[in-house]
C-alpha positions as CSV (number, residue, x, y, z in Angstrom):
1,M,151.1,-248.3,-45.4
2,P,152.3,-244.8,-45.9
3,P,151.5,-244.9,-49.8
4,R,147.7,-245.6,-48.7
5,E,147.9,-242.5,-46.3
6,G,149.1,-240.5,-48.7
7,K,146.5,-241.5,-51.6
8,S,144.0,-241.0,-48.8
9,H,145.6,-237.3,-48.2
10,E,145.6,-236.4,-51.8
11,N,141.9,-237.9,-52.4
12,T,141.0,-235.8,-49.2
13,L,142.6,-232.6,-50.9
14,K,140.9,-233.4,-54.4
15,I,137.4,-233.5,-52.3
16,I,138.1,-230.5,-50.6
17,E,139.2,-229.0,-54.1
18,G,136.1,-230.1,-55.8
19,T,133.9,-228.8,-52.7
20,H,135.3,-225.5,-53.1
21,Q,135.4,-224.8,-56.8
22,S,131.2,-226.5,-56.5
23,V,130.6,-223.6,-54.0
24,D,132.4,-221.0,-56.0
25,A,130.4,-222.0,-59.0
26,I,127.2,-221.8,-57.5
27,D,128.8,-218.3,-55.4
28,D,129.2,-217.1,-59.1
29,F,126.0,-218.7,-60.6
30,V,124.0,-216.6,-57.5
31,D,124.7,-213.1,-57.9
32,D,123.8,-210.9,-55.0
33,E,121.6,-208.8,-57.0
34,K,119.5,-211.4,-58.5
35,L,118.8,-213.0,-55.0
36,S,118.0,-209.5,-53.8
37,E,115.5,-209.3,-56.9
38,I,114.2,-212.9,-55.8
39,M,113.9,-211.6,-52.1
40,E,112.0,-208.7,-53.3
41,M,109.6,-210.9,-54.9
42,Q,109.0,-212.9,-52.4
43,R,108.6,-210.2,-50.3
44,N,105.8,-208.8,-52.8
45,V,104.2,-212.4,-52.7
46,L,104.0,-212.7,-48.9
47,K,102.5,-209.1,-48.4
48,K,99.7,-210.2,-51.7
49,F,98.9,-213.1,-49.8
50,A,98.8,-211.2,-46.4
51,C,96.1,-208.6,-48.2
52,I,94.0,-212.0,-49.9
53,K,93.7,-213.7,-46.2
54,Q,92.9,-210.4,-44.6
55,Q,90.1,-209.9,-47.4
56,L,89.0,-213.6,-47.0
57,E,88.8,-213.3,-42.8
58,S,86.4,-209.7,-43.5
59,L,84.5,-212.1,-46.5
60,D,83.9,-215.0,-44.4
61,K,82.9,-212.3,-41.1
62,E,80.3,-210.7,-43.6
63,T,79.2,-214.0,-44.9
64,V,78.5,-215.2,-41.1
65,K,76.6,-212.1,-40.0
66,Q,74.6,-212.1,-43.6
67,V,73.8,-216.2,-42.8
68,D,73.1,-214.8,-39.1
69,D,70.7,-212.0,-40.4
70,A,68.9,-214.7,-43.0
71,C,68.4,-216.8,-40.2
72,K,66.7,-214.4,-38.1
73,E,64.5,-213.1,-40.7
74,I,63.3,-216.5,-41.5
75,I,62.5,-216.9,-37.5
76,R,60.6,-213.9,-38.0
77,N,58.8,-214.5,-40.7
78,C,58.1,-218.1,-39.2
79,E,56.7,-216.5,-36.1
80,L,54.5,-214.3,-38.9
81,L,53.4,-217.2,-40.1
82,V,52.1,-219.1,-37.3
83,I,50.1,-215.6,-36.1
84,L,48.6,-215.4,-39.6
85,K,47.9,-219.3,-39.4
86,T,46.5,-218.7,-36.1
87,D,44.4,-215.9,-37.5
88,L,42.6,-217.3,-40.9
89,D,42.0,-220.4,-38.5
90,G,39.9,-218.0,-36.9
91,I,38.3,-216.4,-39.4
92,Y,37.5,-219.7,-41.2
93,T,36.0,-221.0,-37.6
94,T,34.1,-217.8,-37.6
95,V,33.0,-218.1,-41.4
96,R,32.0,-221.8,-41.0
97,S,29.5,-220.5,-37.6
98,I,28.0,-217.7,-39.8
99,K,27.3,-220.6,-42.7
100,R,25.7,-223.1,-40.5
101,K,23.9,-220.1,-38.9
102,L,22.4,-219.1,-42.5
103,A,21.8,-222.9,-43.3
104,V,19.4,-222.9,-40.4
105,R,17.8,-219.6,-40.8
106,L,17.2,-220.8,-44.7
107,Q,15.9,-224.2,-43.6
108,Q,13.7,-222.2,-41.1
109,E,12.1,-220.1,-43.8
110,S,11.8,-222.5,-46.4
111,I,9.6,-225.0,-44.2
């Protein structure tokens, strides 16, 4: 059994050494300056997204206000149309009444 333990220990050491080499390679690949540049770019992107979000929120508020104003105007116009219809009905009723009276007078005068 001792030979297996030695071999196992060697394999473990090789794995640990390989892991350290991998970490060292990644550490060499990612330079602190490059990492700082990447972080700065990420911060700039986040700032831009925050500005866009704020603009969209204000746009949404403005759009809601415009829709509310348009609805109020439509309601006012509908109320005005109802009033105008009532007035026109009154005018037509008066015109029809005058027309009947004139027709009766014309019949009386022609007789």
